[in-house]
matplotlib code that plots the C-alpha trace (Angstrom):
import matplotlib.pyplot as plt

x = [63.7, 63.8, 66.2, 63.9, 65.0, 63.3, 62.7, 63.6, 59.9, 59.4, 62.3, 60.9, 57.5, 59.2, 61.1, 57.9, 56.1, 59.0, 59.1, 55.4, 54.7, 58.0, 57.1, 60.0, 59.0, 60.9, 59.4, 57.0, 55.1, 53.5, 50.4, 49.6, 46.9, 44.8, 46.2, 47.6, 50.8, 51.4, 53.9, 55.5, 56.5, 58.7, 56.8, 55.0, 54.9, 51.5, 49.7, 52.3, 52.0, 48.2, 47.9, 45.1, 41.8, 43.8, 45.1, 48.5, 47.1, 44.7, 47.5, 49.6, 46.5, 46.1, 49.8, 50.3, 46.8, 46.7, 45.1, 47.5, 47.8, 50.0, 51.1, 53.5, 56.4, 56.8, 59.5, 57.2, 54.6, 52.0, 52.5, 52.7, 49.4, 47.8, 49.1, 47.8, 44.3, 44.0, 41.5, 40.1, 40.9, 43.0, 42.3, 44.7, 47.0, 48.1, 50.6, 50.1, 52.3, 50.3, 51.7, 54.7, 52.6, 52.4, 48.8, 48.1, 44.8, 43.8, 41.1, 39.4, 36.7, 33.4, 32.2, 35.3, 35.2, 34.0, 36.8, 39.4, 38.3, 37.8, 35.6, 35.8, 38.5, 40.9, 42.5, 43.1, 44.6, 47.0, 47.9, 48.6, 51.1, 52.8, 53.0, 54.4, 57.1, 58.1, 57.2, 56.8, 53.1, 51.2, 47.6, 45.7, 42.4, 40.2, 38.1]
y = [44.9, 48.2, 48.6, 47.1, 46.9, 44.2, 44.5, 41.6, 40.9, 40.7, 38.3, 36.1, 36.0, 35.0, 32.2, 31.0, 31.0, 29.0, 26.5, 25.9, 25.7, 25.2, 28.4, 30.9, 34.5, 37.2, 39.9, 40.5, 43.7, 44.2, 46.3, 47.2, 49.6, 46.7, 44.0, 42.0, 40.6, 40.5, 37.9, 38.3, 34.7, 33.2, 32.7, 29.4, 29.2, 30.8, 27.5, 26.0, 29.0, 28.9, 25.2, 22.8, 24.8, 27.5, 25.3, 27.0, 30.5, 29.6, 28.2, 31.4, 33.5, 31.7, 31.8, 35.5, 36.8, 38.7, 38.4, 36.9, 37.8, 35.9, 37.4, 35.9, 38.1, 39.2, 41.2, 43.4, 45.9, 44.3, 40.7, 41.9, 43.8, 40.6, 38.6, 41.1, 41.3, 37.6, 36.0, 39.2, 39.4, 42.5, 43.9, 46.8, 48.9, 52.4, 54.4, 58.1, 60.8, 63.7, 66.5, 64.4, 61.4, 58.0, 56.9, 53.4, 52.8, 49.1, 48.2, 44.9, 42.8, 44.4, 41.1, 41.0, 44.6, 43.5, 40.8, 43.4, 45.9, 43.4, 43.6, 47.1, 48.0, 45.4, 44.4, 48.0, 48.8, 45.9, 46.9, 50.4, 49.1, 46.6, 48.7, 51.7, 49.5, 47.9, 50.5, 53.8, 54.0, 56.5, 55.7, 52.7, 53.2, 50.4, 51.0]
z = [-108.8, -106.9, -104.0, -101.3, -97.7, -95.7, -92.0, -89.6, -89.2, -93.0, -93.3, -90.5, -92.3, -95.6, -93.8, -92.2, -95.6, -97.1, -94.1, -94.1, -97.9, -99.8, -101.8, -102.2, -101.3, -103.1, -101.0, -98.1, -97.4, -94.0, -94.4, -90.7, -91.7, -93.1, -90.9, -93.8, -95.1, -98.9, -100.1, -103.5, -104.5, -107.2, -110.5, -110.4, -106.5, -105.8, -105.8, -103.4, -101.1, -101.1, -100.7, -101.4, -100.9, -99.2, -96.4, -96.2, -96.3, -93.5, -91.3, -91.9, -91.1, -87.8, -86.9, -87.8, -86.9, -90.2, -93.6, -96.2, -99.8, -102.3, -105.6, -108.2, -109.1, -112.7, -114.4, -116.5, -115.3, -117.5, -116.1, -112.5, -113.0, -114.4, -111.4, -108.9, -110.4, -111.3, -111.9, -113.5, -117.2, -118.0, -121.5, -121.4, -119.1, -119.7, -117.7, -117.7, -116.1, -114.8, -112.6, -111.8, -110.7, -112.3, -112.8, -114.1, -115.9, -115.9, -118.3, -117.3, -118.9, -117.8, -116.4, -114.1, -112.8, -109.4, -109.1, -110.1, -107.5, -104.8, -101.7, -100.4, -103.0, -101.5, -104.8, -105.8, -102.4, -102.8, -106.3, -105.2, -102.5, -104.7, -107.8, -105.9, -104.5, -107.8, -110.5, -108.6, -109.6, -107.5, -108.4, -109.9, -111.6, -112.8, -116.0]

ax = plt.figure().add_subplot(projection="3d")
ax.plot(x, y, z, "-o")
ax.set_aspect("equal")
plt.show()
């Protein structure tokens, strides 16, 4: 894991997630620009964090007044990408260095392209934030 420094606010959000859901957050990213909080949880804890029919997420959303995203942590770039874009089926990922920038091409099942991009490009935006933080990726392109 990169050398990530958490703010007091992020640590409070992580403690709140754990208290409310029992899920263990490894990381928390506050995305003020999009009024959302992205929790990176321990592998296997996403279901716990989300709750039955999203009940835990809805409680957190009301408490924090922000959109909530939950992603399971993974050690490898490929597994983290799969977790971010789930339930879209990832067929292939390719990392390309161009002009000193890391560009990740994510090939998805054509039937899942909409799911992978998300409403208004939401999934891609989240992928960009998380993958920059963990793997120094500058750009994410869906194919």
